C-alpha positions, 0 to 999 in steps of 0.5 A: 542377864537382865531378860534371865532375871526377869524370867526367874522374878515372872516365874518364882516371884521376888521372895526367892529371888536373890537365892535363885538368881545367884544360882542363874549367875554362878552358873553363867559364870561357870559356864563363861569360864569353861567355854574360854579354857575349853576354847584356849585348850583347843587352840594349843592342840589344833592351832585354830579357833575355827571348830570353837567358833562353829561350836559357839554358834551352833550352841547359841542356836541351840539356846535360842530354839530352847529359850523359844519353848520356854513358857513363863508362868508363875511357879507357886512356891511356899516356905 
């Protein structure tokens, strides 16, 4: 999360960082909850975590590729 908060700070500035990082943190927590919950459902249905592990690895690799494409630049926000 520190790298994500730094990216939000660089892109949007300190003025709106609290609000935007709150949304980032909330989505991170919801994603963690949904991932664990669906993993439990999968285990209850099929008795194995194998597919869940492969999906987690695939999503991690996809996330890494997407993050490599992010261009860090400032965004002008006027309020």
